[in-house]
C-alpha positions as semicolon CSV with decimal commas, in nm:
position;residue;x (nm);y (nm);z (nm)
1;X;0,000;0,000;0,000
2;X;0,152;0,319;-0,109
3;X;0,245;0,560;0,153
4;X;0,120;0,913;0,141
5;X;0,402;1,046;0,352
6;X;0,637;1,279;0,186
7;X;0,997;1,207;0,216
8;X;1,143;1,448;0,459
9;X;1,440;1,639;0,351
10;X;1,734;1,573;0,579
11;X;1,829;1,896;0,739
12;X;2,190;1,988;0,756
13;X;2,295;1,960;1,113
14;X;2,435;2,267;1,265
15;X;2,730;2,233;1,485
16;X;2,633;2,203;1,841
17;X;2,732;2,458;2,094
18;X;3,088;2,381;2,198
19;X;3,190;2,215;1,868
20;X;3,280;2,539;1,683
21;X;3,635;2,540;1,815
22;X;3,693;2,187;1,688
23;X;3,554;2,272;1,347
24;X;3,756;2,587;1,323
25;X;4,064;2,394;1,432
26;X;3,996;2,136;1,160
27;X;3,937;2,403;0,895
28;X;4,252;2,589;0,969
29;X;4,478;2,293;1,037
30;X;4,711;2,380;0,750
31;X;4,729;2,735;0,868
32;X;4,811;2,622;1,218
33;X;5,089;2,405;1,076
34;X;5,237;2,709;0,912
35;X;5,179;2,902;1,233
36;X;5,374;2,641;1,426
37;X;5,657;2,670;1,173
38;X;5,648;3,046;1,205
39;X;5,664;3,030;1,582
40;X;5,955;2,787;1,558
41;X;6,132;3,028;1,323
42;X;6,061;3,308;1,567
43;X;6,212;3,104;1,851
44;X;6,524;3,030;1,649
45;X;6,561;3,395;1,553
46;X;6,520;3,499;1,916
47;X;6,784;3,251;2,028
48;X;7,019;3,372;1,754
49;X;6,968;3,731;1,860
50;X;7,021;3,652;2,229
51;X;7,329;3,435;2,186
52;X;7,504;3,640;1,920
53;X;7,740;3,919;2,005
54;X;7,625;4,280;1,999
55;X;7,562;4,399;1,644
56;X;7,559;4,043;1,491
57;X;7,201;3,918;1,569
58;X;6,884;4,013;1,367
59;X;6,709;4,333;1,456
60;X;6,353;4,352;1,589
61;X;6,223;4,468;1,250
62;X;6,390;4,177;1,073
63;X;6,228;3,929;1,314
64;X;5,886;4,088;1,271
65;X;5,909;4,093;0,889
66;X;6,025;3,730;0,878
67;X;5,738;3,594;1,088
68;X;5,469;3,805;0,919
69;X;5,588;3,683;0,579
70;X;5,553;3,324;0,697
71;X;5,197;3,389;0,813
72;X;5,103;3,562;0,490
73;X;5,211;3,254;0,300
74;X;4,951;3,059;0,497
75;X;4,656;3,297;0,532
76;X;4,644;3,680;0,512
77;X;4,370;3,690;0,771
78;X;4,576;3,481;1,012
79;X;4,880;3,702;0,948
80;X;4,680;4,008;1,050
81;X;4,557;3,836;1,363
82;X;4,899;3,736;1,484
83;X;5,082;4,057;1,396
84;X;5,043;4,179;1,754
85;X;5,198;3,859;1,889
86;X;5,485;3,888;1,645
87;X;5,546;4,245;1,753
88;X;5,554;4,136;2,118
89;X;5,805;3,859;2,044
90;X;6,020;4,091;1,838
91;X;6,018;4,343;2,121
92;X;6,135;4,064;2,354
93;X;6,424;3,988;2,119
94;X;6,515;4,355;2,097
95;X;6,508;4,381;2,476
96;X;6,744;4,082;2,504
97;X;6,983;4,234;2,251
98;X;6,965;4,568;2,431
99;X;7,051;4,399;2,761
100;X;7,355;4,239;2,599
101;X;7,458;4,579;2,462
102;X;7,425;4,734;2,808
103;X;7,641;4,460;2,963
104;X;7,909;4,510;2,697
105;X;7,900;4,887;2,750
106;X;7,937;4,842;3,126
107;X;8,236;4,614;3,070
108;X;8,397;4,871;2,840
109;X;8,341;5,145;3,098
110;X;8,506;4,932;3,367
111;X;8,807;4,868;3,140
112;X;8,832;5,240;3,063
113;X;8,822;5,326;3,435
114;X;9,103;5,077;3,508
115;X;9,313;5,218;3,224
116;X;9,254;5,573;3,349
117;X;9,364;5,475;3,702
118;X;9,682;5,313;3,569
119;X;9,756;5,621;3,359
120;X;9,708;5,847;3,659
121;X;9,951;5,639;3,868
122;X;10,208;5,648;3,587
123;X;10,177;6,025;3,561
124;X;10,230;6,065;3,935
125;X;10,542;5,845;3,918
126;X;10,679;6,047;3,627
127;X;10,615;6,374;3,811
128;X;10,805;6,245;4,115
129;X;11,097;6,131;3,897
130;X;11,099;6,469;3,723
131;X;11,112;6,654;4,055
132;X;11,403;6,438;4,171
133;X;11,588;6,498;3,844
134;X;11,531;6,873;3,875
135;X;11,673;6,871;4,229
136;X;11,983;6,688;4,111
137;X;12,022;6,924;3,818
138;X;11,992;7,225;4,046
139;X;12,260;7,083;4,276
140;X;12,487;7,012;3,979
141;X;12,442;7,365;3,847
142;X;12,526;7,509;4,188
143;X;12,842;7,302;4,196
144;X;12,941;7,408;3,847
145;X;12,879;7,770;3,938
146;X;13,180;7,760;4,172
147;X;13,467;7,865;3,950
148;X;13,763;7,631;3,930
149;X;14,072;7,824;3,827
150;X;14,224;7,677;3,515
151;X;14,595;7,596;3,508
152;X;14,796;7,862;3,330
153;X;14,883;7,655;3,028
154;X;14,978;7,293;2,961
155;X;15,301;7,323;3,158
156;X;15,120;7,409;3,479
157;X;14,879;7,121;3,417
158;X;15,173;6,882;3,380
159;X;15,347;7,013;3,694
160;X;15,029;6,970;3,901
161;X;14,968;6,617;3,770
162;X;15,325;6,517;3,864
163;X;15,293;6,660;4,216
164;X;14,961;6,481;4,275
165;X;15,121;6,151;4,173
166;X;15,377;6,191;4,456
167;X;15,114;6,212;4,733
168;X;15,197;5,962;5,006
169;X;15,574;5,963;4,961
170;X;15,780;6,053;5,272
171;X;15,937;6,391;5,350
172;X;16,317;6,371;5,368
173;X;16,520;6,683;5,415
174;X;16,731;6,756;5,105
175;X;16,559;6,487;4,892
176;X;16,446;6,566;4,538
177;X;16,282;6,233;4,446
178;X;16,181;6,005;4,315
179;X;16,134;5,803;4,640
180;X;16,112;6,101;4,879
181;X;16,108;6,480;4,877
182;X;16,149;6,795;5,078
183;X;15,927;7,095;4,999
184;X;16,148;7,263;4,736
185;X;16,259;6,929;4,593
186;X;15,892;6,845;4,523
187;X;15,804;7,175;4,351
188;X;16,127;7,170;4,147
189;X;16,070;6,810;4,029
190;X;15,708;6,891;3,938
191;X;15,794;7,187;3,720
192;X;16,092;7,009;3,568
193;X;15,851;6,733;3,459
194;X;15,664;7,008;3,272
195;X;15,983;7,135;3,110
196;X;16,052;7,435;3,336
197;X;16,377;7,465;3,535
198;X;16,349;7,598;3,893
199;X;16,617;7,672;4,156
200;X;16,676;7,405;4,417
201;X;16,610;7,611;4,735
202;X;16,268;7,746;4,838
203;X;16,393;8,106;4,888
204;X;16,548;8,104;4,541
205;X;16,220;7,987;4,384
206;X;16,052;8,313;4,499
207;X;16,214;8,485;4,199
208;X;16,148;8,208;3,944
209;X;15,836;8,375;3,799
210;X;15,587;8,660;3,818
211;X;15,436;8,740;4,155
212;X;15,061;8,659;4,192
213;X;14,805;8,831;4,418
214;X;14,619;8,601;4,661
215;X;14,289;8,653;4,476
216;X;14,438;8,556;4,138
217;X;14,585;8,217;4,216
218;X;14,569;7,937;3,959
219;X;14,657;7,568;3,985
220;X;15,033;7,524;3,944
221;X;15,133;7,848;4,117
222;X;15,404;7,831;4,384
223;X;15,298;7,929;4,738
224;X;15,550;8,050;4,998
225;X;15,500;8,035;5,375
226;X;15,645;8,197;5,686
227;X;15,806;8,535;5,699
228;X;16,133;8,409;5,556
229;X;15,950;8,215;5,281
230;X;16,136;7,901;5,374
231;X;15,856;7,664;5,284
232;X;15,698;7,619;4,940
233;X;15,403;7,426;4,802
234;X;15,208;7,389;4,476
235;X;14,858;7,543;4,454
236;X;14,606;7,280;4,332
237;X;14,284;7,490;4,320
238;X;13,976;7,544;4,541
239;X;14,191;7,665;4,830
240;X;14,404;7,349;4,838
241;X;14,777;7,284;4,789
242;X;15,016;6,987;4,750
243;X;15,336;6,999;4,953
244;X;15,593;6,802;5,152
245;X;15,529;6,939;5,505
246;X;15,812;6,838;5,737
247;X;16,018;6,550;5,875
248;X;15,807;6,250;5,974
249;X;15,524;6,353;5,737
250;X;15,430;6,254;5,383
251;X;15,353;6,446;5,065
252;X;14,986;6,543;5,093
253;X;14,710;6,774;4,969
254;X;14,551;7,002;5,227
255;X;14,401;7,352;5,269
256;X;14,628;7,649;5,203
257;X;14,510;7,816;5,523
258;X;14,681;7,560;5,745
259;X;15,002;7,770;5,710
260;X;15,062;8,145;5,691
261;X;15,098;8,242;5,321
262;X;15,354;8,509;5,246
263;X;15,349;8,520;4,870
264;X;15,289;8,341;4,538
265;X;15,480;8,308;4,211
266;X;15,373;8,177;3,871
267;X;15,660;7,996;3,693
268;X;15,681;7,977;3,320
């Protein structure tokens, strides 16, 4: 018996409440695969930026452009939706790079401070050495400022050198060297070594050259002592003389003022 019922058209079932997320997840599965790849790329870029040295990692703009391009390959709508997340991640990368830059800058400042301290210590040491050198130079200049009378010619220089070489030899009355001397024997031998002949006796040597005032003495001049001018010595400069003093003594160099000077003569 034929049925009079009309065949009912099967209605398309609507997704129940709570199933929309699953459907959307299913519909956009490829997109989410690309999204996962993009996020992985973002992670790698962030690690590269964090671990690289300052100036070598990608910038924040490069990270953002890279990830957005990946999303656009999948779905322009999805790319727009995740742009904010990409910007946040890129900002995180930039912050990490900035922190590394700040650490490097702090290290450079510390190195600069240490170098400045070392330079300051070196400068102080150099200033101290300079002051010491200046003191020594001042003392040397003061010493050089004291005039040292020059010998009157090469002959006087030779006579003085000979007399100084006899220092330490004994005084013997009447001796004229080379093992011992009396006062006149010493001065005569000294000037004879320089090529100048002098009389043997001290009193006779008073006329063997031009008389010299006390303030005009030069090394090599003959000095006479006592009122009778019976003792003679050789002026060596700076108020000193070389002579053979007396019996029991030795040829020596000592101040002129130890005996009363009665005159001076310059041989030659």
